[in-house]
C-alpha positions, -999 to +999 in steps of 0.1 A: -322+182-725-332+219-722-307+246-731-304+259-695-297+223-683-263+225-701-235+227-675-205+210-691-187+206-724-202+172-728-237+186-722-232+212-749-221+186-774-251+164-765-278+190-769-264+200-803-263+164-815-298+159-801-312+189-820-294+180-852-279+214-855-252+222-881-244+255-866-247+274-833-244+311-824-214+323-803-212+359-790-191+381-767-193+416-755-171+445-764-160+476-743-194+492-747-215+461-739-223+455-776-227+418-784-204+407-813-206+372-827-213+348-855-227+315-865-202+287-860-202+252-876-207+222-853-173+208-859-156+242-852-177+247-821-169+212-807-132+219-812-136+254-796-153+240-766-122+220-758-095+243-769-110+278-774-109+297-806-095+329-821-114+361-825-100+393-841-091+416-812-104+446-832-136+443-812-116+456-782-101+483-803-131+501-819-161+520-808-198+515-812-196+527-849-167+504-857-143+533-858-108+523-847-092+539-816-060+558-824-048+559-788-050+523-774-019+504-766-034+469-764-044+467-801-043+489-831-025+494-864+007+491-845-002+455-836-019+446-869-051+436-851-042+400-845-066+373-832-070+369-795-079+336-777-115+332-766-131+306-744-167+295-747-188+294-715-206+260-718-232+267-692-243+299-709-263+279-734-296+294-743-325+291-768-328+321-790-359+341-797-377+329-828-348+309-842-363+273-842-340+254-819-309+275-825-286+278-795-266+307-783-234+305-762-216+334-745-178+336-749-151+358-733-116+367-741-087+348-724-049+351-724-036+387-725-070+400-736-086+388-705-071+417-686-093+441-705-123+419-712-155+433-696-169+399-685-136+389-671-134+422-652-167+414-635-155+379-627-124+393-611-146+412-586-167+382-579-136+362-572-124+390-548-158+387-530-153+350-527-119+354-512-134+378-487-160+352-478-190+366-497-213+356-525-226+386-545-262+388-556-274+414-581-303+424-602-304+451-629-334+471-641-336+491-673-357+519-687-359+520-725-380+539-751-398+522-779-406+539-812-428+532-842-396+534-863-371+511-880-333+516-882-338+529-917-366+554-909-349+568-878-318+576-899-339+590-928-354+614-902-320+623-888-332+609-855-357+638-852-395+638-849-395+601-841-429+586-832-430+569-798-452+538-794-474+555-769-480+593-762-478+614-731-466+608-696-483+578-681-463+558-657-475+525-643-504+526-667-528+496-668-543+511-699-510+510-717-499+475-706-534+462-715-537+479-748-502+467-757-505+434-739-492+415-770-460+435-768-456+431-731-464+393-733-438+389-761-412+406-739-420+384-710-420+353-731-386+361-746-372+367-711-384+333-700-371+316-732-337+331-730-334+329-692-333+365-681-367+364-663-384+397-656-396+403-621-417+433-631-424+454-661-444+485-665-448+518-684-426+546-671-431+583-671-427+595-706-440+586-741-432+550-751-409+543-721-409+510-703-391+498-673-381+461-668-366+447-637-346+415-642-349+389-614-320+386-589-292+361-594-255+356-586-235+385-599-219+368-629-253+354-641-269+388-634-243+404-657-250+379-685-287+383-681-286+421-683-263+421-713-285+397-731-317+416-722-303+448-737-293+430-769-324+409-775-349+436-764-336+455-795-339+423-816-375+417-804-384+453-811-370+453-846-387+420-854-419+439-846-410+469-868-402+489-836-370+505-824-357+504-789-331+528-774-311+525-742-295+559-746-290+576-713-311+605-726-325+607-761-345+639-757-343+671-736-380+669-731-380+638-710-361+623-681-331+601-688-330+563-688-316+545-659-299+511-654-301+508-617-282+480-600-294+462-568-266+445-548-263+424-517-237+402-502-243+368-486-221+349-462-209+315-472-235+299-448-263+315-468-271+343-443-272+379-453-240+399-447-260+431-450-286+424-424-284+430-387-317+434-369-300+450-339-287+480-359-306+510-372-323+502-404-310+467-400-277+478-416-248+455-406-213+469-403-205+450-435-232+469-453-221+502-440-185+495-451-197+484-485-218+515-489-189+537-479-167+522-506-194+527-532-199+563-520-162+573-518-152+557-551-182+567-572-165+599-585-134+579-594-152+550-612-180+570-628-169+565-664-175+527-659-211+535-650-217+565-672-195+556-702-208+578-730-209+616-737-247+613-735-246+597-700-239+631-685-269+648-701-289+626-678-273+637-646-290+670-639-309+680-607-346+670-605-346+644-632-341+612-610-303+611-617-281+622-588-252+647-592-233+638-560-224+605-544-250+607-517-269+580-499-302+577-480-327+552-466-354+546-492-345+579-508-347+580-546-331+614-548-297+600-537-271+581-557-272+551-533-305+540-519-304+516-489-334+493-490-340+482-454-361+451-449-357+414-441-325+393-443-337+384-478-344+419-491-318+440-474-297+456-502-283+487-519-297+502-551-269+518-571-291+545-587-264+564-606-264+536-632-275+546-667-292+524-693-263+529-717-236+513-695-219+480-702-237+458-676-205+439-668-185+470-661-212+489-642-217+459-620-179+454-616-176+491-604-206+488-580-193+456-565-156+463-565-160+497-548-181+481-521-156+454-514-128+480-513-147+498-486-151+466-466-114+458-468-106+492-454-133+495-428-146+527-443-176+545-428-201+564-450-210+600-447-242+609-430-274+597-448-294+623-467-329+629-457-353+648-479-345+661-514-307+655-520-308+679-550-316+709-528-289+703-502-252+710-501-228+681-500-191+676-493-170+686-523-153+652-525-187+636-532-193+658-563-195+637-595-176+646-626-198+665-650-184+653-683-170+620-697-136+636-702-134+647-665-147+613-653-121+596-674-092+617-659-104+608-624-105+572-634-070+572-649-056+589-617-074+565-593-052+542-573-082+523-562-093+516-598-058+503-606-058+481-575-092+467-583-091+463-620-054+464-629-033+489-649-040+472-682-078+476-679-076+512-665-053+523-694-073+506-721-108+517-709-095+552-703-082+554-738-116+542-752-134+569-732-110+596-742-115+585-778-153+587-773-151+623-760-127+634-788-151+620-814-179+640-799-158+672-800-153+669-837-190+677-843-210+709-842-243+704-823-277+718-831-275+737-798-244+756-809-259+764-843-291+777-827-273+797-802-244+812-821-250+810-859-266+844-864-259+863-832-224+858-820 
């Protein structure tokens, strides 16, 4: 049996017995999309498959640097950081890069913690789509920079003067992907081994930057594949004495890094819910309503898609990251790009997405907002033609400019509470407010350079 043939608890037990494994790996994803996990003994794992297991809920109560939130209600010093119940997803079984038959299983929080669990939040949107008669298909694509650095050397340099794998601006370069063919082939092989196959990969514009587009799948599987790709791309890089970053923008000298989301809806009979050959650009009414929901709610849900202080450094005019919730037909200057084609290819690209987002939450926001628009029969604003950066747009389409402002919009959003629940909105808002406050404790290089002598 192959790892991806595992569908049931019995299958999971069988493949572990067949491989003679004494331990397997189990991991889950925190608020920021960081994978947390451990090796688990065979006997403990078999019991957990049937009954679940307990995992300290601190992973839902700390940030990317393991610093504890002081403003969350779900967990904290006031609760004593108890264990929370976790379920193992048997059919998530995967082989692991370079680990000689070792298996990886994804888990997710259950019980009370399910209301704030990122993977469960996406599943809630998928279930909503199902109730409305749709299957959601998605694909995510990521830009990331690679450096000739290690975690140690980057810190020793203070994250300055880092050496990129390749120099200069050279997008879609056959020279680069041929010179570094071993690297590219190792990425492609990992993606096949771990079942997040890559549809296309190429050098992007900027030194050491690569873009990888993960193949389309049902939305839940697409979320898993994106989250695993981000995790194990970093692992692969470090195994090769390289360092990968998915920061939204690591340098003022180069464009930011995107995490675009491609979405479409299918009817239960397998036909496209987005395609209508009798309408302009083959856009069905369902697609127009879906687009309108994404457009109208983008300013309110932005902190799910742009979740870090750094995310907002990317959203500046002229650098391929929109600043308003605009849409257009095949227009890469807008936040939402309608891709008009056949019944198979008709879709929407959610271009505001950044590489630093939690894939489950970004996908939940993109899907949930669209479904909200369908349920209310909303119509989108007029499509933008030409350069969206140079045109005025309605004020209600303006996106928040900082994480704090985005979080306040999110907290006040009735739509967010209807879609994701009060518990999720309160907890995620607290985590983003914490993130912003942590940033404000620090003096930046820009401030020193600007004010130190002169002010």
